[in-house]
ZAPAZA-279045 format. One record per residue (C-alpha): residue number from 1; residue in three letters; x, y, z. Coordinates in Angstrom, 1 decimal, padded with zeros to 4 digits. Each point is the difference from the previous one (the first is absolute). Layout:
N
+-----+-----+--------+--------+--------+
!   n ! res !   east !  north !     up !
+-----+-----+--------+--------+--------+
! NUM ! ALA !      X !      Y !      Z !
...
+-----+-----+--------+--------+--------+
# end
This chain:
153
+-----+-----+--------+--------+--------+
!   n ! res !   east !  north !     up !
+-----+-----+--------+--------+--------+
!   1 ! MET ! -051.8 ! -088.8 !  122.5 !
!   2 ! THR !  002.5 !  001.7 ! -002.1 !
!   3 ! GLY !  000.2 ! -002.4 ! -002.9 !
!   4 ! PHE !  003.3 ! -001.6 !  001.0 !
!   5 ! SER ! -001.6 ! -003.0 !  001.2 !
!   6 ! LYS ! -001.5 ! -000.8 ! -003.4 !
!   7 ! ILE !  001.6 ! -002.9 ! -001.7 !
!   8 ! ALA !  001.8 !  000.9 ! -003.2 !
!   9 ! VAL ! -000.8 ! -002.1 ! -003.0 !
!  10 ! TYR !  003.1 ! -000.6 ! -002.1 !
!  11 ! ARG ! -000.2 ! -001.2 ! -003.5 !
!  12 ! GLN !  003.1 ! -001.6 ! -001.5 !
!  13 ! ASP !  001.2 !  001.2 ! -003.3 !
!  14 ! LEU ! -000.1 ! -003.0 ! -002.4 !
!  15 ! PRO !  001.2 ! -000.5 ! -003.5 !
!  16 ! PRO ! -002.5 !  000.5 ! -002.8 !
!  17 ! THR ! -002.0 ! -002.9 ! -001.1 !
!  18 ! GLY !  001.9 ! -001.9 ! -002.6 !
!  19 ! GLY !  003.3 !  001.2 !  001.4 !
!  20 ! TYR !  002.5 !  002.7 ! -000.9 !
!  21 ! ALA !  001.4 !  000.3 ! -003.5 !
!  22 ! PRO !  003.3 ! -001.8 ! -000.6 !
!  23 ! MET !  003.1 !  002.1 !  000.9 !
!  24 ! SER !  002.5 !  000.8 ! -002.8 !
!  25 ! TRP !  003.4 ! -000.7 !  001.4 !
!  26 ! ALA !  001.9 ! -000.6 ! -003.3 !
!  27 ! ARG !  002.6 !  002.6 ! -001.2 !
!  28 ! VAL ! -001.5 !  002.5 ! -002.4 !
!  29 ! PRO !  002.7 !  001.8 ! -002.0 !
!  30 ! ALA ! -000.3 !  003.8 ! -000.6 !
!  31 ! ARG ! -001.3 !  001.2 ! -003.3 !
!  32 ! ARG !  002.9 !  000.7 ! -002.3 !
!  33 ! ILE !  000.1 !  003.5 ! -001.6 !
!  34 ! PRO !  001.5 !  000.0 ! -003.5 !
!  35 ! LEU !  003.3 !  001.9 ! -000.2 !
!  36 ! TRP !  000.0 !  001.0 ! -003.7 !
!  37 ! PRO ! -002.4 !  003.1 !  000.4 !
!  38 ! PHE !  002.3 !  001.5 !  002.6 !
!  39 ! VAL !  003.2 ! -000.7 ! -002.0 !
!  40 ! SER ! -001.5 !  001.3 ! -003.2 !
!  41 ! LEU ! -001.2 !  003.2 !  001.8 !
!  42 ! TRP !  003.5 !  000.5 !  001.5 !
!  43 ! VAL !  001.7 ! -000.5 ! -003.4 !
!  44 ! ALA ! -002.5 !  002.4 ! -001.7 !
!  45 ! SER !  000.5 !  002.7 !  002.6 !
!  46 ! ASN !  003.8 ! -000.3 ! -000.2 !
!  47 ! ILE ! -000.1 !  000.3 ! -003.8 !
!  48 ! PHE ! -002.3 !  003.0 !  000.2 !
!  49 ! GLY !  002.1 !  001.6 !  002.8 !
!  50 ! TYR !  003.2 ! -000.4 ! -002.0 !
!  51 ! PHE ! -001.3 !  001.8 ! -003.1 !
!  52 ! TYR ! -001.7 !  002.6 !  002.1 !
!  53 ! HIS !  003.3 !  000.6 !  001.9 !
!  54 ! ILE !  001.9 !  000.3 ! -003.3 !
!  55 ! SER ! -002.5 !  002.6 ! -001.3 !
!  56 ! GLU !  000.0 !  002.0 !  003.2 !
!  57 ! LYS !  003.8 ! -000.1 !  000.2 !
!  58 ! ARG !  000.2 !  001.4 ! -003.6 !
!  59 ! HIS ! -002.5 !  002.7 !  000.9 !
!  60 ! TYR !  002.0 !  000.9 !  003.2 !
!  61 ! TRP !  003.3 !  000.3 ! -001.9 !
!  62 ! GLN ! -001.6 !  002.2 ! -002.7 !
!  63 ! ASN ! -001.3 !  002.3 !  002.8 !
!  64 ! GLU !  003.5 !  000.0 !  001.6 !
!  65 ! MET !  001.7 !  000.9 ! -003.3 !
!  66 ! GLU ! -002.5 !  002.8 ! -000.6 !
!  67 ! THR !  000.5 !  001.4 !  003.5 !
!  68 ! ASP !  003.8 ! -000.2 ! -000.4 !
!  69 ! GLU ! -000.1 !  001.8 ! -003.4 !
!  70 ! SER ! -002.3 !  002.7 !  001.4 !
!  71 ! ARG !  002.3 !  000.4 !  003.0 !
!  72 ! SER !  003.0 !  000.4 ! -002.2 !
!  73 ! CYS ! -001.8 !  002.4 ! -002.3 !
!  74 ! ILE ! -001.1 !  002.2 !  002.9 !
!  75 ! GLU !  003.3 !  000.1 !  001.7 !
!  76 ! PRO !  001.6 !  002.9 ! -002.0 !
!  77 ! VAL ! -003.2 !  002.0 !  000.6 !
!  78 ! LEU !  000.2 ! -000.5 !  003.7 !
!  79 ! LEU !  003.7 !  000.7 !  000.2 !
!  80 ! ALA ! -000.5 !  003.2 ! -002.0 !
!  81 ! GLU ! -002.8 !  001.1 !  002.3 !
!  82 ! GLN !  002.2 ! -000.7 !  003.0 !
!  83 ! ASP !  002.7 !  002.1 ! -001.5 !
!  84 ! ARG ! -002.5 !  002.8 ! -000.6 !
!  85 ! ILE ! -001.0 ! -000.1 !  003.6 !
!  86 ! VAL !  003.6 !  000.1 !  001.2 !
!  87 ! LEU !  000.8 !  003.0 ! -002.3 !
!  88 ! ARG ! -003.1 !  001.8 !  001.1 !
!  89 ! GLN !  001.0 ! -000.5 !  003.7 !
!  90 ! TYR !  003.6 !  001.2 ! -000.8 !
!  91 ! ARG ! -001.5 !  003.1 ! -001.6 !
!  92 ! ALA ! -002.2 !  000.6 !  003.0 !
!  93 ! ASN !  003.0 ! -000.4 !  002.3 !
!  94 ! ARG !  002.0 !  002.5 ! -002.1 !
!  95 ! ASP ! -002.8 !  002.5 !  000.0 !
!  96 ! GLU ! -000.4 ! -000.4 !  003.8 !
!  97 ! GLU !  003.8 !  000.5 !  000.4 !
!  98 ! THR ! -000.2 !  003.1 ! -002.1 !
!  99 ! LYS ! -002.8 !  001.4 !  002.3 !
! 100 ! LEU !  001.8 ! -001.0 !  003.2 !
! 101 ! MET !  003.5 !  001.3 ! -000.9 !
! 102 ! ASN ! -001.2 !  003.2 ! -001.7 !
! 103 ! ASP !  001.4 !  002.2 !  002.7 !
! 104 ! VAL !  003.5 ! -001.7 !  000.2 !
! 105 ! PRO !  002.6 !  001.8 ! -002.1 !
! 106 ! ASP !  002.1 ! -001.9 ! -002.6 !
! 107 ! TRP ! -002.2 ! -003.1 !  000.3 !
! 108 ! LYS ! -000.3 ! -002.0 ! -003.2 !
! 109 ! VAL ! -002.9 ! -002.3 ! -000.3 !
! 110 ! GLY !  000.9 ! -003.6 ! -000.7 !
! 111 ! THR !  003.5 !  000.1 !  001.4 !
! 112 ! TRP !  001.7 ! -001.1 !  003.1 !
! 113 ! PHE !  001.6 !  003.1 !  001.5 !
! 114 ! GLY !  000.6 !  001.4 ! -003.5 !
! 115 ! GLU !  001.4 ! -003.3 ! -001.4 !
! 116 ! LYS ! -002.1 ! -001.9 ! -002.6 !
! 117 ! VAL ! -001.3 ! -003.2 !  001.3 !
! 118 ! PHE !  000.2 ! -001.9 ! -003.2 !
! 119 ! LYS !  003.2 !  000.4 ! -002.0 !
! 120 ! SER ! -001.5 ! -001.2 ! -003.4 !
! 121 ! ARG ! -003.3 !  000.6 ! -001.6 !
! 122 ! THR ! -000.5 ! -003.7 ! -000.8 !
! 123 ! PHE !  000.1 ! -001.2 !  003.6 !
! 124 ! PHE ! -003.4 ! -000.5 !  001.5 !
! 125 ! PRO ! -000.5 ! -002.4 !  002.9 !
! 126 ! ASP ! -002.4 ! -002.9 ! -000.5 !
! 127 ! ARG ! -001.5 !  000.5 !  003.4 !
! 128 ! PRO !  000.3 !  003.3 !  001.8 !
! 129 ! HIS !  001.2 !  000.1 !  003.5 !
! 130 ! LEU ! -003.0 !  000.4 !  002.4 !
! 131 ! LEU !  001.4 !  003.3 !  001.4 !
! 132 ! ASP !  000.3 !  001.4 ! -003.5 !
! 133 ! TYR ! -003.4 ! -001.1 ! -001.0 !
! 134 ! TYR ! -001.9 !  000.9 !  003.1 !
! 135 ! GLY !  002.2 !  002.8 !  001.1 !
! 136 ! VAL ! -002.7 !  002.6 !  000.4 !
! 137 ! SER ! -003.1 ! -002.1 !  000.4 !
! 138 ! ARG ! -001.9 ! -001.1 !  003.1 !
! 139 ! PRO !  001.2 ! -003.2 !  001.8 !
! 140 ! SER ! -003.5 ! -001.4 ! -000.3 !
! 141 ! THR !  000.3 !  000.2 ! -003.8 !
! 142 ! GLN !  003.3 ! -001.8 !  000.1 !
! 143 ! ARG ! -001.4 ! -002.8 !  002.2 !
! 144 ! LEU ! -003.0 ! -000.4 ! -002.3 !
! 145 ! ASP !  002.1 ! -000.1 ! -003.2 !
! 146 ! VAL !  002.7 ! -002.3 !  001.4 !
! 147 ! ASN ! -002.5 ! -002.5 !  001.3 !
! 148 ! ALA ! -002.2 !  000.0 ! -003.1 !
! 149 ! SER !  001.3 ! -002.5 ! -002.6 !
! 150 ! GLN ! -001.8 !  001.6 ! -003.0 !
! 151 ! TRP !  002.8 ! -000.3 ! -002.6 !
! 152 ! GLN !  000.6 ! -003.7 !  000.2 !
! 153 ! ILE ! -000.1 ! -001.7 ! -003.3 !
+-----+-----+--------+--------+--------+
# end
């Protein structure tokens, strides 16, 4: 026999002796959390944040004023340096023109077919024309200098 023929003995699940505990079916309200700690924390953080913001704003504007003053103080130095670089390049161009046109008779350096380019001694262009400035230099130098924004104030 395989064991299937045995009679299974079932035992019914009964309540414990004395019965179950009484069931609570009445409404139980949730525990109320007091609101005043959250409100007081919020007010305190706002007061602290306001005064911190005021002090940081004052510090920021002091730094901005100092940066602006230093920028305005350094501007003449940068402009003078830029003018020195332009004049140095003009001198290099003039020297190169002297070397190139050495063999041409009746050639005067710094003139346009014998006629002076500038009529007065006071005129000097603010920004030289690119062909005047880079007349005898390599194209790669011109591209690098034109694309580099090194003299922005």
